C-alpha positions in Angstrom: 33.5 20.3 1.5 30.5 20.1 3.8 28.5 23.4 4.1 27.9 24.8 7.6 24.3 24.2 8.9 23.6 28.0 8.7 24.4 28.0 5.0 22.2 25.0 4.4 19.4 26.8 6.2 19.8 29.9 4.1 19.9 27.7 0.9 16.8 25.9 2.1 14.9 29.2 2.7 15.8 30.4 -0.8 14.7 27.2 -2.4 11.5 27.2 -0.4 10.8 30.8 -1.4 11.4 30.0 -5.1 9.2 26.9 -4.8 6.4 29.1 -3.3 6.9 31.8 -6.0 6.5 29.4 -8.9 3.8 27.2 -7.3 1.7 30.3 -6.4 1.9 31.5 -10.0 0.9 28.1 -11.4 4.3 27.3 -12.8 4.1 23.7 -11.5 6.8 22.1 -13.6 9.3 24.7 -12.3 8.0 24.5 -8.8 8.0 20.8 -8.1 11.7 20.1 -8.6 12.4 22.9 -6.2 10.0 21.3 -3.7 12.0 18.0 -3.9 15.2 20.0 -3.4 13.6 21.7 -0.4 12.6 18.3 1.1 16.2 17.0 0.5 17.7 20.1 2.2 15.3 19.7 5.1 16.7 16.2 5.7 20.3 17.6 5.6 19.4 20.3 8.1 17.0 18.5 10.5 18.2 15.0 9.9 16.4 11.8 9.1 15.2 11.6 12.6 13.1 14.8 12.4 9.4 14.6 11.7 9.7 17.8 9.7 11.7 15.8 7.1 8.9 13.2 6.7 6.3 15.9 6.4 8.3 17.8 3.8 8.4 14.7 1.5 4.6 14.0 2.1 3.7 17.6 1.2 5.7 17.6 -2.0 4.3 14.1 -2.9 0.8 15.5 -2.4 1.5 18.3 -4.8 3.1 15.9 -7.4 0.0 13.7 -7.2 -2.5 16.6 -7.5 -0.8 17.7 -10.7 -0.6 14.3 -12.3 3.0 13.3 -11.7 2.0 10.0 -10.3 5.3 8.0 -10.5 7.2 10.9 -8.8 4.5 11.0 -6.1 5.0 7.3 -5.4 8.7 7.6 -4.8 8.2 10.7 -2.7 5.6 9.0 -0.5 7.9 6.0 -0.1 10.7 8.3 0.9 8.4 9.9 3.5 7.6 6.5 4.9 11.2 5.5 5.0 12.1 8.6 7.0 9.0 8.1 9.2 10.4 4.9 10.6 13.2 6.9 12.2 11.1 9.9 13.3 7.6 8.8 14.2 5.8 6.3 16.3 4.4 3.5 14.2 0.9 4.7 15.0 1.4 8.4 14.4 -1.6 10.0 12.6 0.6 11.5 9.9 1.8 8.1 9.0 -1.8 6.9 8.5 -2.4 9.8 6.1 0.8 9.0 4.1 -0.1 5.3 3.9 -3.6 6.3 2.6 -2.1 8.7 0.0 0.5 6.2 -1.1 -2.3 3.6 -1.5 -4.2 6.1 -3.7 -1.1 6.5 -5.9 -0.5 2.8 -6.1 -4.2 2.1 -7.0 -4.0 4.8 -9.7 -1.0 3.0 -11.1 -2.9 -0.3 -11.1 -0.8 -1.8 -8.2 -3.9 -2.8 -6.3 -2.2 -5.5 -4.0 0.3 -2.9 -2.8 -2.4 -0.3 -2.5 -4.5 -2.6 -0.3 -1.5 -3.2 2.0 -1.1 0.6 2.4 -4.8 1.1 3.1 -4.7 -1.7 5.7 -1.7 0.0 7.4 -3.6 3.3 7.3 -6.6 1.8 8.9 -4.5 0.3 11.7 -3.1 3.7 12.4 -6.6 5.3 12.3 -8.0 2.7 14.7 -5.2 3.2 17.2 -5.8 7.0 17.1 -9.5 7.7 17.3 -9.0 11.1 18.8 -6.6 12.2 16.1 -8.2 11.1 12.9 -11.7 12.4 12.0 -14.5 10.1 10.9 -14.3 11.2 7.3 -10.7 9.9 7.0 -11.7 6.5 8.4 -14.6 6.4 5.9 -12.3 7.3 3.1 -9.8 4.6 4.0 -12.6 2.1 4.3 -13.9 3.0 0.9 -10.5 2.8 -0.6 -9.9 -0.6 0.9 -13.3 -1.8 -0.4 -12.6 -0.5 -3.9 -9.2 -2.3 -4.0 -10.7 -5.6 -2.7 -13.4 -5.4 -5.4 -10.9 -4.8 -8.1 -8.9 -7.7 -6.9 -12.0 -9.9 -6.7 -11.9 -10.4 -3.0 -15.1 -11.1 -1.1 -16.2 -8.2 1.2 
């Protein structure tokens, strides 16, 4: 039986509160699964077409990556990008950040070809939004691309 939306919303708030509680107290391994559940619930509530759903997955992926859960971060960033194709313009700044972050995860995993593709997509987004992305982000993406190219043996 499908839960009414108001019940999903209450459930989502409880899960979000528990996530915050554990995360703020450094109980990362208890917090992160709750973060994933929060992201899943946000999709059920807001739908796949809501930018909030994409952002929820990106935020939880960031946290997984920061705490060394690299493979989980990869799948969460990919889910974020999957949702983004429904909810965001192809040149939305948040998309550029997610591509850059997924590129970092892939590079960390030694998947440099895939990482380079992500960095190139991030740069396309950055170049199409000069007012939205600051200069530091463009420099970071450029440095990431250069590092991948060097590891792959490509000429600069």
